[in-house]
N, C-alpha and C positions, 0 to 999 in steps of 0.2 A: 374612408367612407361608410356612410351611415348606413345601418342594416334598417329599411322601410318596410311598411306591410305586414310589420310581426307583431303579433301582441296587443299593444294600445295604440301603435306608433300608427298612423295612416300611410296612405300611398298618394301616388301622382301630386299633384297642384300643392293640395293642404300640407304635405309630408314635406315640399321645397321650402314650402313660407314657413313654418316649422324648426328647419332644418337650420335657415337662416337668421334665426332670433332666438335660437334657444340652444344653450350651452350643454357638450356632454357630462352626463353626471360621473365622472373618472373616478377609479379607485385609486387612490395615491399610494398604491405601491406595486413594485415591478414583480411579478412572479418567474422564477426562474425556472427553467424546462429540460435544461441540458445535462444536468451534473448528477453525481452518485456518491452517496458516501461510502469509506471504505475502512474497515477495521484494521488493515495492514498500514493503509498511510498515518492513521490515527494511531496505532502501537508505536511506530516507528519516531515520530514527532514527540509522541509522549515519552521515550526513549531514546530521545536525542543526546548525541555529545558534542563539544564545542570542538572547532580547528582553527586551524588560523592559516598561516601563508608555510613558504617552504616548499622545495622541489619535493615530490612526493607528502604532500602533504598530511597525508596519515601513513602511519609506517608503523606498523605494528609486529615486534619480536615476537616469534613463535618460535617451541619447541618441536622439532620432529624426527628427531630420534635422541637415544639415549645418550649421557653424557659420561656416565660409568658404567661399568659392570659389575655383576655380582660375581662371587666366587664362594662355593663351597670349600670346606677344610675337613682337617681333623684335627686331633689331638696337639700337634705341634704349632698351631696357627699359621701356617704358612701359606702365602699366596701369591700368584703370579705378579709380575710389574704389571702396574696401571699404564696404559696409554691415553693420549689425550685425544678424544675424538668431536668431531662437531655436533653439535645438540643444537643449537641455536640458529634458524631461517628469519629474514626480512621478509614482511608481506607489506607490499608499498600498494597504496592507493591516491590518485589524483581527483582532487573537488572536479565538480563539472559545474557549469555556468547556466542557469535558467532564467532568461529575461521574460518579460512582457511588456511590450512598450505601449504607452496609455498616451492617445493623442486629444489635444483640448484645442479645438480653434478658436478663434477671437470674435467673431461673426456668431458663433453658437453661445457665446457668453451672451452676446448683446441680446440676443433675438431671445434666451429663456431666463433672463433677469429680471425677477419678478411675475413671471407668468409661467415657471413650468411645473408640468405635474408630478414627473420624474426627471429631477435634473442630470442629464447622461453624463455628466464627469463623474456625480456620483454612482451612477449605473457600472459606467467603465469600471472606476477604482474597485467596487464590491467583483466585478466581475474578475480584474485580474488575480485576484486569490482564489479565484475557484476556476480558472484557465489553467494558471501555476500547478494546483493541486490535480488538475486533472492528468495534466502532460506527465506530473512525477507518477502519478499509480499510473497510467499504461506505462512508463518505462519500465518500472519496477516488475510488472508482470510481462515482459515482451521482450524489452533489449537485451542480447549478448556481443550483438557486432558494432553497434555504433560507439566510438569509446568519445564520444562528445555528450553523449546521454549518461545516465545511471545504468550500470550493468546489473538488471535485476535480478530476481529469485531464479530465473532459469541458467544465469551463468554463477550465481554465490551457490546455491544448491545442487550442485553436479557432480558429476562424477568423470569429467571429460567429456561426456556427448555432445555438450551443446559449447563447452570453451574449455580447453584444457590447459591454458595458461590463465590462472586466476591471482590477482595480487600479486603479479609476477614472480609467480611460483607455480611449476609446472605440475600437473597433477599425474602423468605417466610416470614421470621420475620419481615425485615427492606424493607415495598413495596416501600419507596421511592428510591428505588435504581433498581426498575425495569426499563426498557425501554418499548415504546410501538412495538411491535409486533403484525402484521398482516397475517392474511394468504388471498390471493388475491382469490383463485379460481379458478386454473387454466384459467388464464384469459389474454387478449393480453394486453400491458400495453398502457393506453391512458393517453393524458393531465388531462382527467376529473378524473380519479383515481388517480393517481399521485397526483394530485391534492390535493385530501380528504384525501390520506395517511401525505401527510405534514401537512395540517393543524390538522390532530389529534395527529399530532405528536407534533404539534405548541400549539393546545389546552391541551397537556400532561405538559407541563413546561411554558409556556406561551414565551417560544424565539422560533424562527423558525432556521430549520437545516441550516447548513454552504452550502453542496452542497450535491449532490447524488450518487452515486454509481452501476452501473449496469453492469451485463456480456456483450460482445460485438452483441451477437444474440439478448440480451432482450432490449438492449439499440436501434439498427438496426429497432427493431419492435415499438418501441417507436417512433421513428425517421419519421416511416412510415404515423404517425398522424401527423406531422407536414408538412410534406412535400406538401400534400394536399392542404394545407391552403396557399402556398406562392403565391407571386404574384409579378411582375416587375412594378416599378414605370419607365414611360416614360415622360422626361422631353420635353417641346417644340425643335424641330430642333436637335432632339438627336434620340438615338434608346436606349435600354437596355442593348445591348451588349455592349456600348461604351466602355465600361472598357478595357483594355487591357489585363486583364486577365481573360476577358468575364464575364456572369453574376453570381451571388453567389447564389448555392442552398445548401442546407440544414445548418448544423448548426456544429461547434464545441462543444457546448454542446447546449443540451437541455434544456430550461429555464421555469420552473414551478411556477407560484406564487414568480416569482423575487430567486427561488434556483436553480442553476445550475447542469443538470444531466449530469454526464459522465459515458463514455465506460472505463472497466478498464479489461482489458486481461487475470487479475488474480481473477478475481470476479465471480462466480459460475454462471451458468444462473439462470434467474428464479426469481432472488434475487434483492432487492433494499435496499440498508444502508444510512440513514439518518443521517450522523454522526455531531456534531459540535465542530469545532475546537477550540472554546471558552474554552473546557471542554475535548478535547481529544489532548494529546500530546504524542510524542514518547520523553523519557526521557532516554538521553545518557551519560554516567559516561564521565566525564571531563577531562579524561585523556585514553579515550578507544573511541574513535571518528573514526574509521576505520584507527586505529592507526596500525603503522607495527612496530614489534620487532626489526628489522634490521637480519642478518644474521648471523646464528650461525654455528662454524665447527663442521660435524659428522666424526671427527676424532677419539673421542672418542666411537663411536660404530663399529671403524674400517672399515670406510668407507672413500673414499675421495670425500667430498663436503660438501654442506653447506643446512640449512634450516630456514626458515624464518615464521614466523606466522601474517595475517593478521588478527584485532580482534575488533571486535566490542561491548560493554556491554550498554544493553539498556532493556527498554520495555515500552511496548504500555500502557496508563495510562488514563484511564477514570474516571471521577472525579464528573460527573453527568449523569448518564445513559438513567435518565427519560428525558432528553434533546434531544436525541437522537431515531431513530427509525426503523425496518426490515420491509421490505414486501417479503414474500414469494410467491411461487406459480404462479407465472408469466409465460404467453407463451414467448417462443422466437425463432428467425429464425435458420435455419442451416446456417451456412456459411466454 
């Protein structure tokens, strides 16, 4: 419905006449209002690994105990008879199927042919990938119980609190399969306490996390601990704002002990995740990575039209949970 009586557009009978004989000045683009970018999914897709078929499509042997034991000896060089010890165990993951059906009505094509400002089929095709990424990102930060979805960070980076059996290995009996989990205790995130938890995770596995992830409000509160320490370097015969873009303030990522901390709009507030991408990957089926089936006719259902499906078969796989950590209980800003 046209907006009348505002600006240069009149109202009343004059406006009705003008509306009847004048086209709208459409801007030929569709501005999306719904979705968010996420550093976690970007990192996982950039570092994704191929998978194929088979039962337990991703099966990774892991060492959870010693294969042999060392012994001290004396001048004689004698040692006790060694025994065979089980050291290898199998972590197993099934791929999950995510589908986005895309309808295309026959009469829609006839009506829009040569007259479309925004072709609806193009809008749906573009939206399908956005919907898929949104569903994937939501599951990555929330799901621990629905085995038809990705098992996300709350289950992958865990000590058995949220998910006892992960990758078909029980964390209560196989303690090497536990992540380092902390409760911050309703405190503000600061460089000092984030540093403490990073060092704790590093001590647990002797490997430093790759990066950290926080909710936007939690990250903004951590940033306040950095911004107060900023200073500007002034070179002789110039000023600190000599850069055409102005002086830089704050950071894209907050670096703590060499670990960049990123804000993610999908991450729940009050939580810090510390993943290690050496052991966390998104395994994607080599034949179904954002694959499109093509459109098929719906005539068999007595309807003139077409339907296609965008699909991805994948799973988040963490093969060394002890190299990762989770901190909960942080305060956050209301944004």
